[in-house]
C-alpha positions in Angstrom: 87.6 107.4 87.7 86.1 104.5 90.3 88.1 101.7 92.4 87.1 97.9 91.4 88.9 96.1 93.2 91.4 97.1 96.1 93.6 94.4 98.2 96.3 94.9 100.9 99.9 93.2 99.8 102.0 91.2 102.8 104.1 93.8 104.3 101.3 95.9 106.6 102.4 97.1 109.9 98.9 98.2 111.3 99.7 102.1 111.6 96.1 102.6 111.9 96.4 105.5 108.5 94.3 103.7 106.4 91.8 102.9 108.9 91.4 106.7 110.1 91.1 108.2 105.9 88.7 105.5 104.7 87.1 103.7 107.9 84.0 102.3 105.1 86.4 100.2 103.4 89.4 99.3 105.8 89.8 97.8 109.3 92.3 96.2 111.5 90.9 93.5 113.2 94.1 91.8 114.7 97.7 92.8 113.7 97.2 94.0 109.9 94.8 96.2 108.0 92.0 93.9 105.5 89.7 95.0 103.3 86.3 95.3 104.8 84.0 92.1 102.9 81.2 94.0 101.0 82.8 97.6 101.3 81.6 100.0 98.7 84.8 100.8 96.7 83.4 102.7 93.4 82.1 104.9 96.5 85.1 106.0 98.7 87.3 105.6 95.5 89.0 109.3 96.5 89.6 108.0 100.0 91.1 104.6 98.8 93.2 105.9 96.9 94.5 109.0 99.3 95.2 106.2 102.1 97.0 104.2 99.1 99.3 107.2 99.3 99.6 107.4 102.7 100.5 104.4 103.1 104.2 104.1 104.8 104.9 100.6 103.9 103.4 100.8 100.2 101.3 98.3 100.3 97.4 99.0 99.6 96.7 98.4 96.0 93.9 99.0 94.2 92.2 98.6 90.3 90.4 101.8 88.6 
């Protein structure tokens, strides 16, 4: 399945886990994580799902 949409809800603690798992999609430009503009979501679906499952505060959301 391919991820079509990905976002970060309020509550990110900036732990950097998502960036370590999927640097092509996530970045931390300041205090919290964001989804990079223009990121290839479909091509990184497995890593996005892994990052969401690894998020300690469960704020990474996605739609397939």
